[in-house]
N, C-alpha and C positions, 0 to 999 in steps of 0.2 A: 647309417651314422655310427651305430655301435662298433663296426669294423674300423672306421677312422679313428674313434677314441682309443681303441687298442693299440693301433697302430702308433699313435703319438705317444701313449703310455709307455711303450716297450721300446721306442725309437733310441738307439744308443746304449741299450742295456744288453751287453755281450759278455762273453767270457773275460774280455779284457777289463771289464768294469769291476772284477772281483779281485781284491787285493788282499794279501797276506802280509801282516806286519809282524817283524821279530818283537822281542820283549821290549827293547830300548825305543824302537820306533812308537810303539803303541803308548808306552808311558810318556813320552815326549809329545805325543799328538793328543792325548786325553789325560794329562796330569791331574785334573780333578777328581777323576775315578781313584786315584791312589793316595793323593794327599789333602783332598778337599780344595778350597778355594786358594788362589795363589797369593793375592794381596802383596803389600809391600812391607809387611811387618808392623803396621800400626795395630793391628788386631792380634789377641793372644793365640787365635787359631789360625793365623795365616800359615800358608805353606812352609815357609823357612824354619818356622818352630816344630812343625810336623817332622821335617828332615832331621832336625837335632833329635827330637824325641825317638824316632825310629832307630838312630844309632844307639843312643843312650839305653833304650829299652832291651837290647840284646845284651848290654853289660850288666844291667839289672837282673836279667834273668838268669845270668851265670852266678850272681850273688845269691839269688833265691835258692839256687841248687846246692848252695854251700861252697862256692868257688870265688874267692876274690872278696875282700872286705873294703877295698878302697877303689875308686874310680876318679880320674884326673880329667878335667875338661878345661879347655881353653878357647875362647871365642873371641875374635877380634872383629873388625868392621866387615871382613868378608871371608874368613876362614874359620872352620869349626874343627877342633881336635878333641878326641875321646880315646884315652888309654884305661883298659881294665887290667886286673891281674888275676883273671879267671884261668881257664885251662887252655885258652888259645884255640883257634879254628884249626882242625886237622890240616896239616900242611899240604896235603894232596888236593884239598877241596877250597883252598883259599880264593882261587879265581871264580869257582863255580857258585860258591854261596853268595856272591855279591853280583853275579851277572847271569844266573839261570833260574828263571822263574820255577817255583815249586820245588827249591832245593833248600835244605836246612835240617838241622838237628831236632827241630821241634816237632817234626811229624812222629817222632818216637816218643810217645806219650810216658814211658817209663823214665826217660831222661828229663823231660821238661813237663811235668805234671800240671802245674797251673801258672803257665807263663802268659806273657802279654801278647807276643806275636806269634801266631800259629800258621799263617798263610804263605811264608816264604816270599813276600814281597817287598817288605819295607826297605832293607839296604839296597836292594836292586833299583827301587824308586830314586833313592838318594843318588846312587850311581848314575843313573841315567839323566838326572836333572842337575848335575854337577859340571861345572867346566873342568874340575880337577877332583879326583877322587883316589885315595890311596888306602889300601888295606894291607895290614902287617899282622902276621900272627908269630908268636914266640912259643915254642914247645921244646922242653928238655934240651936246651942248648943250641936249637936251630931256629932260624928266623927266615920266614918266606914273605915276600912283598909283591904286590901287584899295584899298577897305576892305571887309570882310566880317564878318559875325556869325554863327558856326554855319553857314558856306557860303554864306549870304544876302548878296548885293551890297547895301552900305548907301551907298557913295560911289564915283562914276566920273567925277572931273573930267577936263576935256581936257588934253592935255599943255602944260607950261609950260617957258619957257627957264630954264636953271640953269647955274651955273658948276662944278657937281659933276662929279667925275670918272666916267667910264663904269662901270657895274656895276649890281648889283642889291641892294636891301634887303628882308628879310622880317622882320616882327615879328608875334609871336603870343602869346596867352595862353591856356593850355588850359582847356577848358571844365570847370569845378569840379563840375557836375552829371554829367559822365562819369568824371572822375578825381578821386574823392572823397578829402578830406584829403591830397592829394598834397604832397610837397615833393621838391625837387631835392637830392640829395646830392653835395656838391663833388667827392668822390673818384671817383665814377661819370662825371662830366662831364669831369674833368681826364684820366681814362684815355682817354676818347673823343678828346679833342683830341691827346694824345700820339700815339695810333695814327694820326691823320691826317698828322701832321708826319713820323712815322717812315717812312710809306709815300710820301711826296711830296716828293722832294728839291727843295730850293729854295723851299719853301712856308713862309711865316710866319703863324702865327696869334696874334692878340692877343686873349686871353681874359680878361674881367674886369681889364684893366689889366696883365696879365702876357703876357710874350712867350714862345711856344713855337716852337722851330725844331731841326730835326736835320740834321746834316751827314752821318752815316754810316748812316742807315736802320736796318735792323733789327739791326745791331751796336749802335746806341745803345739800342734797345729792350730787348735782353737785358742790357746793361750797367745799364740802370735797374732792371730787374726781378730780377736775381740779385745776391746778395752777393759782391762781388769776392774776398773772403777766402776763401769757401767753394768757389770754382771750381777744379777739378782741372786745367785746362789754358785757355790764352787762348782767347776765343771765336773759333770758326771761322766766317768771313763770305765767302760765295759769291755772286756776282751775274752774271746774263745778261740778256738782251733782255726776256724775258717771266717771269723768275723770279729770286727772290732768298731766300736762307736764311742763318740764323745758328744755330749749334749749339755746345753745351758740356755738361758734366756737373758737377753739384754734389754736395752730401752729403746732401740732404733725400731722404725717401722719395717714392715716387711719380714720375709723369712730368709735365712742364709744357710746354705748347704754346701757341703763338699763331699762328693761321693766317689768311690774307687772301686775298681775291679782288677784284681791281680796286680796292684801298684799301678794301675792305669787311670789317670784323672777323667772321670766321665763327666765332662762339663755339661752335657745335656741329660744326665741323669739315666733314667731307664728303669727296668723291673726292679733292681735293688733298692733305688732311691724312693719309688712309689710305695714299695712295701715298708721302707723305714719310716715314711711320713705317716702311713696308715697305722703301723704298729705303735707309734709313740701316742698318737691320739687315743686308741683304743685301751692301751694299758694305762694311760693317765686317767682316763674316764673311769675305767673299772676300779682303780685303786682308790679314787676319792669317793666314788658312790658307795663302795663297800665299807671302807676303813672310817670314813667320816660321815657316812650317811648324808651326803650332800646331793643335789641334783646332778645329773650327768652334764659336763661342761660341753659347750659348743666347740666343734673341731676348730673353727676359725680363732676363738680365744686361746686354745691351747698352742696353736701353732704362731700366734702373733709374736714377733720379736724373738723367735727361736734362732739358735745358732747351733747347727749340728753337722756332724761328720760321720760317714759310715764307710767301712771298707769291707769288702767280701773276697774270697778266693774261690773261683770257679773252675771245675775241670772243663777244658776245651770251650771256652766262652764263646758266645756268638754276639757280635757286635752288628749295628745297623748300617756301618759304613766302614771303610778302610782305614779311617782316622780314629775310630774306636771311642767315639765321644758318647755313645749311648748304648747301653747294654740291651740286647734283644733276648738273651738266653732265658728260658722259662725254667730250666733245671739246673741244680747244682753241679751235676755231672750225669753221665750215662745212666747210672744206677742210684742217682741220689734224689733227694726231695726237691720240690720246686723252689726257686728262689724266694718267692713270696712266703711260703710256709716256713722255710728256714729262717728268714729274717724276722718274721711275726713271732715265731715260737722262741727265738733266741731273746728278743726284747721283752715279750710277755713275761718270761721267767726271770731273766736277770734284772730288768728294770723295775719290776714289781718288788723283787727282794730287796733291791737297793733302797727303794722308797721306804719300805717296812723298817729298814735298818738305820736310816738316816731321817730321822723326824725333822730336825731343822731344815734340811733341804726340801722336804716334802712340803713344809709350812711355806717356806719362801716361794716355791714353785706355785703353790695354791694362791698366794697373794698376787702374783704376777698375772695368772689367768683371770682372777676377779678384776683386777685393774683393767685388763683389755676387754672384758665383758662390760664394765661400766663405760669406758670409752666408746664402745660399739653401740651401746643402748642410747647413749647422749647424742650421738652423731646420726641416728636413725632418721629422725624427722627431717633435717636439713638435708641429708643425703637423698632422701626421696624426692623432695622439692627440686634439687640440684639436677638430679638425673631426668626429671620430667622437662625442665628448662632446656637441657642439653639436647633432649629428643626434639623438642620444638625449634631448637636453633639450627638444625639441619646441617651437620658437620661437613657435609659435602658442598656445601655454599659459601658461608661467610667467612670462616676462618681457615678451613682446610681445603686446599687443592690435591685431591687424592690422587693416586696412582693405581694402576690396573692390579698388579700383583701384591701380595701381602705376605710377610714372614710368618712362617709356620703352618702354612695351608697345606704344605706337602704335596703340592700337584705340579709345580714348575720350578726348573733350575733357577729362574731369576730371582726367586723369592730370597735367596741368600744374601742378596745384594740390595734389598729394598731400604730406601732412605727417606727419613722425613727431615727436611731443612726448617729450622726454626729461625725466622727472620724477623727484623724490626722495620715496621712501616711498609707502605704500599710500594714505594720506589724499588726497594731491595727486593721484596717479594716478587714484584712484577718482572724484574730481570730474570731471577731464578725460574719462574713459572715459565716463561717463554722459551728458555734454553734448556730446561730440564728433558729428562727421558721420562715420558708420561707413563711408561711400562712400570718403571721401579722407582721413581723419585716423586715424593709428595711435598708440598710447601704449606707450613703453618705461620700464619702472619700475626705478629704481636702488634698492638696498637702503640705501644710505648714501653717504659720500663715496667716490668710485673712487680707484684707484691713482694717485698722482704719477708721471707717465711721463716727466718731464723727464730728458733725458740716457740714457735706457734704450734698448736695442735692441728691435727688432720682435718679436723672440722672445718678449717679455713679454707681448704681446697675446694669443698663444696660451697662455701659462702662467696668465693671469688669466680665470678662468671669465666673469665679468661683461663684460670687455671683449672677449672673443672672441665672446660672444653679441651684443653690440652690433654689431660690424662684420659678423656674420652677417645680423642684422636689416637692416642698411643695404645688405648685399650689395656691400661695398667691398674685399673681401679682395685682389682682384687688380686694383684700380684703380676708378675712379668710372663708367667706361663702362656698367655695369650696376647703378648707383644705383636703389634701389627707391622713393625719396621725394625729391621736388624740393626740399622745404624740410625741413631738420633743426633743430627748434627746442628750444632749452634752456629748460626751464621749471622754474625754482626759486624758493624763497622770496626775498623782498627783504630778507633779514637777512645777518648775517655768515656763518653756516653756507652759506646758499644762494648767497652770493657765492663762497664758497670752492669749493663744488661746480661752479659755473659756470666758475670759473678752471681746475679740474683737468680738465673735459671739454674745454675749449678746448685745453688742453696736450696731451691725447690726440689731438684732431683734427690739430693744428698738427704735433705731433712724427711722427705716423705716416701721416697723410691730409692733408697740407697743400693738395692740389689741390681738396679738398672745400670748404675755405675760399676759396681763390683764385677758384673758379668761382662764388661766391655763393650756396652752398646752405645756410649755417649762419646762424641767427639767434637772438636772445634775445627770448622773450616778456615783452612789458610787460604787467603786470596792475595794476589800481588799488590804491593804498595805503589810500585812504579812501572811504567812502560816506556821502554827506551827504543827508539827506532830510527831508521833512515828510510830511503826510498826503497831499499831492497830487503831489509831484515828488521823483524820486531822481536824484542826481548823483554819477557815479562820478569820483574824482579821482586823478591819477597822481602829484602832488607837492604840497608844502605850499602853495604859492602857488595852486594849483587849488582846493584845499580852502578857503582863505580867500576866494576869489572865490565859491565855491559857497555858502558861509556867509552872505556879503552878499547874494547873490541871493535866498536863502530866507528871509530876514528872521529874526525872533526865535526863539531857542533850537531851531534844527534838530538832529535826531539825528545824531551823527558816530560812525561806526564806523571803527576802524583795523584792517585786515587784516594780521595778524601773519604768516600763512602762506597757501599756496594751499589747504591743506585746509580753511581756515576759510570759503572762498567756496563757497556751495552750487551744486549742479550746474546750477540753473536760471539763477543769476547767471553762473556760468562760461561758458555758452553764449553769452552776450552779448559775451564778451571773445575768444572764439576763432572767432567766425563771421565775417560780413561785415566787420565794423569791427575786425577783429583789429589790435593794435598790434605790429608786429615792428621790431625794431632789428637791422640787418644787421651782421654782423662783417665788417669790411672791412680787407684787408690794404693798408697803404700801401706802394707800390712802392719807396719810398726805404728802406725797413726790412726786413731780412731775418727770416726765421722764427726763426733762432737768436738773433738780437739781441733780438726780442720775448720769446722763451721765457727767456733768460738774465736779462733784466731783471725779469721776474715771478716766476720760479721759481728762479732762482740763488740760492745761499746768501748772504744778507746783503750784496748788491751795494750799493756805497756810492752809486751813482745813486738806487737806489730809497729808501735811507735818507734822502738829502736831499730827494727828492720828497716823502716822507710828512711829513717835518718842516715842509717849506716850505707845505704844503697841509693841515696839520692843522685840524680843526674841532671846535669843542666839540659835544658830543652834541645840544644844544638848537638848534644852527644847522645840523645836517647834514640834508640831504634826500637822496633817492635819485638825483636828476638830478645830484649833484655827483660821482658815483663815474664816473670816466673809463672808457669801454669799452676793450677790448682794442685795442691798436695805435693809441691816440690820446694816447699819452704825448708831451709835448713833445719835439721832436726832440733838443734839447741833453741831455735826460737819458739819450739813448741813445748820446751820442758817446763 
């Protein structure tokens, strides 16, 4: 029996089974190893933005080393162009640096002491995953170019004389067979550009004709991200040789952090952010306990409503993935202190000195902490009862149809795409439940319109059973660090009631869990409004213009069905819309508009700005299509003034 099992196990496993892939084949076969998830551009960390970042990072590193103060970036629907004015790639290595793994100048630590990209992979991945890729270097009157397609060299002319300034140009078009139905969201690109200029003093970036420049670094970042009217005290800005931080408190619930390493936005934090959060708490506790002789404040009260940014520069940083979204380094450099000790010591010294020197800021901080303490104490009783009810309700039964994998468990690749669909009514939830992927997709069913949370205190979340069950299903009661689903998808009918439920849910998230939206976890599910078909072909259409085009394509008298609600779509059909070709519209908070501005505009009582907007944009019913409805946070800026 044992011999038979061995025979079966080894059958077909010969020398011919072993394959050696060249660099481009491996990148194209396993792109996730190099750029994370592929996506379609609807999430800020989708692959197409990683491609953009990898190219810009090289130009940033040139600037950091003192070469080139301007970068020009042009991004259209399908093409990215980045031109810097640094030293230019050595002409004899132009082809190698974008087509040979482990080739680059950053292995010489004397040249690039604290750069972002150190592994020689970035631009090679961009090259391999692009239909068209151009690299062009100008050095001392000579220009050398090379063109590629999917990593294969297609043009390699000899250097030519030129009058252009020194520097490097890279142009690429993402491969549409890898990045299916992708599109660039301007908000994500703009945030990337702003982060680069905040972290690099003296750098000017021209992006699609607009100039981006920052004079005060992280102070400018928080000034742009936070609503000045809601800040409890002026932004604290501290800067040293290898560290910079900005800190303040607002009125929104949750914690809001922006962390960076060597100019890289570490969206998942890491050792530097953990040390930053720890050091802020300890320094503030010690300051007030000693100077004002008050009790030591609770860490949760100090961090409540905090808005902070931290940037460190580390020699030879170690990240936990190729996309560099989480710092794994324990030390500042080969012979340097630990990251944790460096950050804690810096904050302990500089923040403590600042608070002693700025008594008005210290007093305002004290009042904000004590307000959070009162709110927490007031909520303690109802919170305990609500949590007991939630435990008895059995989340895996009545409201939530759970999935097998959960975001953040760190055991399975599937966790990155775990999704919770929030639906209205039994019919819609039934269709999604029957057609979903039970490994990664869960469903939470609402029984009707949820409570309007605008202007309410967080205590109401515990008093309202449905909202309490929803926060427990997401596991965000104490913050989003333990969020169970990477994507929270609002799936409502495309009618007036569905739009209202959508707005009420967004109000709930923005009022009490704004960092869930800020971190790109909330989406709107787009489902087709029409089905156009004949005996041979079926076409699903998402708006009126697509319907008209489908009718022309199918010829005479096609059958046209208008889906009035999600419950009318059969489970078999629904599976086509929530699978590989799912259409999700991200909910994006534009940095220039605060949460309270947005909520007041949409949910405030008869605001004049909203009345004027409705009148100015009124449509007759026969002219109205769903694409005319503005997503949240996309109202013209003048209407929020």
